[in-house]
N, C-alpha and C positions, 0 to 999 in steps of 0.2 A: 747656435746658442739657444737654449731652451727659453721660451717666452714666459713671462710672468702670467699666471692664470688670471690675476686681476685685470691685467692689460688686455688679455684675450677676451674676457667677458665684456669689458667695456667696448671693445671693438666689434664683437659679433653678436652679443645678446641684445634682444629688445630690452630697453632699460626700464623695467617695471619694478625693480627691487632697490630699496635704499639699504644697501648692505653695510654691515660693519666692516672696517678695514683689516680683517684678518682672514687667513686661509687655514681652515681647520683640516688637519691631516689624519688624525686618529683620536680615538677615545677609549676610555676604560672606566667603567662604573659611572660616577657622576663627574668625571674629569675629562677634559679634551686638551689636545696639544695642537698648536699652530705650526705652520711650516718652518718657523724659526726655533721651535722647540719650547716655546713658552707654554706653561700649564695654566688652565682656567677651570674654575669651579662652575659647572654648567647647571644653572637653575632655569633654563628654558627647555632643555631636553627635546630639541627639534619641534618646538611648539606643542609639547605634550606627547609626541610620537614615541620617543625613546623612554617609555614609562619604566623600563627595567634598567635604565642607564645604557651605557655603551658596552658592547662586547660581553653580554651575559653568556656564560658558558653553555647553558642549556639551549638558548636561542641559536648560538653558533653551531652547536652540534646538530640541531634539527635542520638548519640551513644546509650544512655540508651533506648530510645524509640524503635529504630530499633532492637537492640540486643534482646529485649523482644519479638519481632515478628518473625524475621527470619534473621539468620546470613549468611547462605549459601544455595543457590539452584544451581543445575548444569545448564549449558548452554543448556541443552536439553529442558528447559522450559523458559517461560517468567517470569519476576517479575516486580513490578511497577516502578522501578527506572532507569533501564539501558537505556531504550528509552528516558526518560526525560533528563538524563545526556548527552546522545549522542546529543540530539537536542540543549541543552544549549551550549555544546562545539562547535558544528557546527556553532552556531550563533556567538560566540565570536572569533572564529578562521577564519571564512570564508570558512571552508571546508564543505563537504557534508555528509560524513559517518565516523563512528568511530569504532575502535576495541579496546576492553579493555583487559588488561593484569595485571601483578602484579608489574612491576618495569620499570625503565627507560631502562635498558639493554634489557628487553623483547620487549619493544616498538621499539628499534633499530633493533632487530632481525626480528620482524614482518615487519618493513618497508623495510628491505633488501629483504625479501622474496617477498613482494609486488612488489618492483621495478624489481626484476628479473623475476617474473611472467609476469609483464607488458611488460618488454623488450622482453621476449620470445614470446609474441604474435605478436611482430613486426618482429623479426628475431631471429633465434636460437643463433646467435653469439653476441647478445646484452645482456651481463651479467656483464660488468665491472662497478665498483663503484669508483668514484673519491672523495677522502676525503682530509683533510688539515693536514699539519704538525702541531704538537703541540696540536692536537685535542684529546678529550676524549669522547668516546661514550659508554663505559661499559666494563665488564670483561668476558662475555661469549665469546666463540671462534669467533662467527660472529661479535659481536660488537667490540671485540678486533681487528679484522681484519681491521676495519675502524678507529681504534685509532692510531693517528700519533705520538706516543711517544714510542721510542724503549725500554725504561725501563719497560714498561708494556707488550711488545710483546715478548721480547727476550727469555724468559723461556718456551714459548709455541709454537715456530715456528717448522715446517711450519704451517702457518695459512691458512685460506680460500683463494684460489687463486682469482685473478681478481680485487684486490684492488690497487689503485695508489694514491700517495700523491703529493699535490702541495704546494708550498710555500705560507705562510699566506699573504693574500691581494695582491698576485702577479697575476694580470690579464693575463699577457703574459704566465706564467706557466700554468694557468688554461686553456687557449686557446690551449696550446700544448697537453693537456691530454684529453680533452673532444672530443669525436669523435663518429663515427657511432656504435662502440662497447659499448659505455657508456650507462648503463641503469639508473644510478643515480649519482647525486652529493649531498653529505651530508655535511652540515655545521652547526656549532653553531654560531648564530649571535653574541653572546658574549661567547668566550671560558672561561669556568669556572675553571675547574681543571688545565687547562693550564696556569693560572695566570691572568685571567680577561683581555682579549684582545678583542676589538671590531672589527668586520669586517667593512670595509668601505662601504658606499652606492654604490660606483662605482664597487666594487668587487661583491657585491650581485646582482646588476643589470646585470653585465656581466655573472654571474652564471645563472640568470634567462633567459637571451637571448640565451646563449649557449645550455642550456637544451631544450629549445623550438626548436631551430634549429635542434638539433640532436634527437628529440623525446625521450629525457631522462627525468627522474623524479627529481625535485628539492626537497630535504628533508631538513627541518629546525628542528634541534634538539633543542627544547626549554625546555628540561627537567629541567635544572637549571635556565635558564634566562627567562623562561616563567611564565605565571599565576601571573603576577603582580610584579615580582622581579625587573624589570627595570622601573616600573611605567605605563606599558601598559599590556594588556592581553598577548601579544606576543612581544618579543624584535624586531622581524622582522617588526612589524607594525609601528615602528618608521620610517621606510624607505618606507612605502607604498608597501612592498613586499608581493606578494601572491604566496607562494610555492605550490607544488603539494601534499606534505605530511608534517604534523606537528607532532612532538613527544612531549608528555607530561608525567610527573610523579611527583616526589618529593612531592610538597604540595597538590596535586590534591584531596586527600581524608583526609586532615587535620591530617595526621599522620599515617593513615592506608595504607597498601601497595596497590597502584593502579597506573597503567600506561595506556597510550592510544596512539595509532597512528590514525590520522585522515587524510583523503584523499579526493581529488576531485572525483566526480562521475566516470569520465572516467577511472581514475587510480584504484579506489576501486573495480571496476567491474572485475579486473583481479584476484581477490581472490574469488573463488566459494566455495560452500558448501564442507566441508571436507578438504580444502587446508590449513587451519590454525585453531587453537583452543587454549583454555586455561581452565584448570579445575577451578581455583579460580578467573580468571579475570572477573571483572564486577559483583561481587556478590551484594546482596541487601544491606548489611551493608556498604560496601565501597562506593557504588553509592549514597546511601542516605546521607552519611556524605559529600561526594563530592558536592552534590547539595547544602547542607548547607554552605559549604566553599565558593562556588561561590556566594551564596546569601549574605554572609557576605562581600565579596569583593565589591559587588555592593551597598548594603544598608548602609554599614558603611564607604563608600567612601575611601576604603583602597588605591586604585591606586593614588588618589590625595595626600594622606598622604605619599606614597612612593616617589612621585615626590618632595614634599615639604621637608620632612625630609632628603631624599637622597641628595638633593642639599645642605642643611645645613651641612650634614656630609661630603660631598665632599669638601666644603669650609674649614671646620675645619681640614681636612687632608692636604689640600694645605697649610694651615697656619703652620702645623707641619713640612711640607717639607721645608718651608722657614727657620724654626728655627733649623732643624736638618739635616745636610749635609748627614747623612747616608741614608736618604730617596732619592732614585734615581727617583722615579716616583709615581704618584697617578693616578689610572685608575678606570674606571667603570662607571656605570649608575644606577640611582635609589638607591636601597639598595643592589646592587651587586658591592662592591667596594674592592679595594686592594691598598696596598702600597708595592712598590718594593724596597728592601734594597740592600745596597752594601756588604752585608754579609749574612750568613745563618740566616733564619728567625725562625727556630725551637726554639732556646734558648729564644726568646722573647715570644713565645707561652707558654713555661714552666714558665717563670717569671710572665707573665700575670695571669696564672692560680693561682699562689701563692698569687696574689693580689685580687683574686675573679673575674677574667675577662676571659671568654672563647672565644678564637679566634682560627683561623686555619692557618696552614702553608701549602702552596702548591708551587710546582715548585721551590723548594729549597730556594729562597730568597724572596718569596712573603707572606705577611700577608693578608689573605682573610677574608672579613666581609660579612656574610649572616644573618643579624639579622632578627627577626620577622618583618613583613611588617607594623605592627601597633605600632612600637616603637615611642617614643616622643623625642623631642630635648634634654630633660633633660638626657635621657639615652645616647645620643651621647656625651653630655658634660662629663658625667662620664667616658665613654670609652676613649675619647680623653685626659682626665686628666691623666688616667693611662698610656696611650701610651706616653704622654709627659714625665712623670716621668721615664718610662723605658728607653727611648731614651736619656734622660739627664744623667742618671746613666751610661748608656753604654758609652757615650762620655767621662765622667769623668774617667771611668775605663780604657778606651783606652789611656787616657792621663797620667795615673799613671806610675811612673817608674816600671820596671819589678820587681816583688816580693812584691810590696806594694798593699795591698788589699783595695778596696774601700768599704765604709760603705753601708749597705743596709737599705733604709728607706721604710716605709710602706705607702701605699695610701689607704685611706678608700673609698670604693665604696658604 
């Protein structure tokens, strides 16, 4: 008898994930189906990885064609697509050179190494990194050292020395921490896991000026907010900001693991042959699919869709806020949006799942929405209808006398 995959995972996997109790078997567009055939509207999209939804025909075609030719070659040799992809990313980011890895956290690690190597060429004491409170940059020891949330750090301390944290959007605090020992300042233009918080133009401009003054590297972590998520190729482009290093991952290869850090020529030169490497990073399959992903963004006018549908979604969420006092705030840009509640958000994630709607809870009270970038307004209407129902029922439940249960109604998606 075939064992249940949930039981197998509980028996054999290290239990690091608090999974929702469904087994997803397939997807199409912004919809997924579980093992029982139930259909779900997916507004998590693999935590932003499936930016074109599931089963996009051009991504599948590129996968099939390249898998039949070459899946992997080592970085001891050239292949047709890595240089092409580096050139395309340099063009859309304004950077000069790229390094390919497998994930966002590896991109962060590589950028930290690059910044320290660059700082070390100026003076041996130039190795400190300034990051932000509430930030999230990954789970490896180096990336975790730059993550400004104690809940992720506390079980693994002491971490890498030389990291300092400043208050979010606090220019005075930033000025107090960036000095001649600073080799890098790392920021997320829009904090994702931290609850969808945008940095101000003034703070980003101050970070740019301070890093130039002290010969430090400005790193923009665009792993979640980049590659179209806010309606531009980079969220930092909204402010006309040109960093020294840009970090990319999540949607870059249409669902395959691929990360990258890109740098200006002067900074990139600080990593010479043998100083950094990756076994799998930048293989032909991932690079070929990434080129197709970028072509789809351009040719199918995905960025314009993000701006249009994102604005519509934002207005629908504001309307929900006016109707439901439990919503404290609506935040975000493009299709990277969130609502902040006056109570824990996880129960609403579970209730939405029961209605056939997949959303994500982060930062305790925040519902985060990272839908595919090619969704339509009709999908937003379905999502907001379910949210409206959930919040209405929650308010009714809160108003009931203690001990009296509220009825549960169903919403068709």
